[in-house]
C-alpha positions in Angstrom: 101.1 70.8 119.8 99.4 74.1 120.5 98.5 75.8 123.7 95.7 74.1 125.7 92.8 76.5 125.9 90.3 74.5 128.0 91.4 75.3 131.5 88.1 77.1 132.2 86.2 73.9 131.2 88.4 71.7 133.3 87.9 74.0 136.4 84.1 74.0 135.7 84.0 70.2 135.5 85.9 70.0 138.8 83.5 72.4 140.4 80.6 70.4 139.0 81.9 67.2 140.5 82.5 68.8 143.9 79.0 70.3 143.9 77.5 66.9 143.0 79.3 65.3 146.0 78.2 68.1 148.4 74.6 68.0 147.1 74.4 64.2 147.5 76.0 64.4 151.0 73.4 67.1 152.0 70.6 64.8 150.9 69.4 66.9 147.9 67.3 65.1 145.2 68.8 64.4 141.8 67.3 67.4 140.2 68.5 69.9 142.8 72.0 68.3 142.7 72.2 68.5 139.0 71.0 72.2 138.9 73.4 73.3 141.5 76.2 71.4 139.7 75.4 73.2 136.5 75.3 76.6 138.2 78.7 75.9 139.7 80.1 74.8 136.3 79.0 78.1 134.7 80.1 80.3 137.5 83.6 78.8 137.9 84.1 78.5 134.1 83.3 82.2 133.6 85.4 83.2 136.6 88.5 81.2 135.4 88.1 82.4 131.8 88.1 86.0 133.0 91.2 85.5 135.2 93.0 83.9 132.2 92.1 86.7 129.8 93.2 89.3 132.3 96.5 87.6 132.7 97.0 87.4 129.0 96.1 91.0 128.4 98.5 92.1 131.2 101.3 90.0 129.6 100.5 91.6 126.2 100.8 95.1 127.7 104.1 94.2 129.3 105.4 92.8 126.1 104.3 95.8 124.1 106.4 98.1 126.3 109.6 96.1 125.7 111.9 97.2 122.9 112.3 94.9 119.9 115.4 92.9 119.1 116.9 95.8 117.1 116.3 98.2 120.0 113.3 100.0 118.5 109.9 100.1 120.1 107.6 97.4 118.8 104.4 99.4 119.4 101.2 98.3 121.0 100.2 94.7 120.7 96.5 94.5 119.9 96.1 90.8 120.5 97.8 88.8 123.2 97.5 85.6 121.1 97.2 86.1 117.4 97.5 82.4 116.6 93.7 81.9 117.0 93.2 84.3 114.1 95.7 82.7 111.8 94.4 79.9 109.7 
């Protein structure tokens, strides 16, 4: 089984659910509650996606500085996760 790549979607759905509960508790109508939930979904999804990509690129830079198994420098890794490009 491959790596799960949907953490940003899961976080967005959780933010959407929380915003729905808060909007309903504040007495907003359905349209306002739905719109605020959608805004929260997009904002949290983009934020989490950026955090994950920063962490992956930092890990790739760290791995690029480590010598290979034969003691030679492996060079700069251009992609942190090349599996998405391989068929």
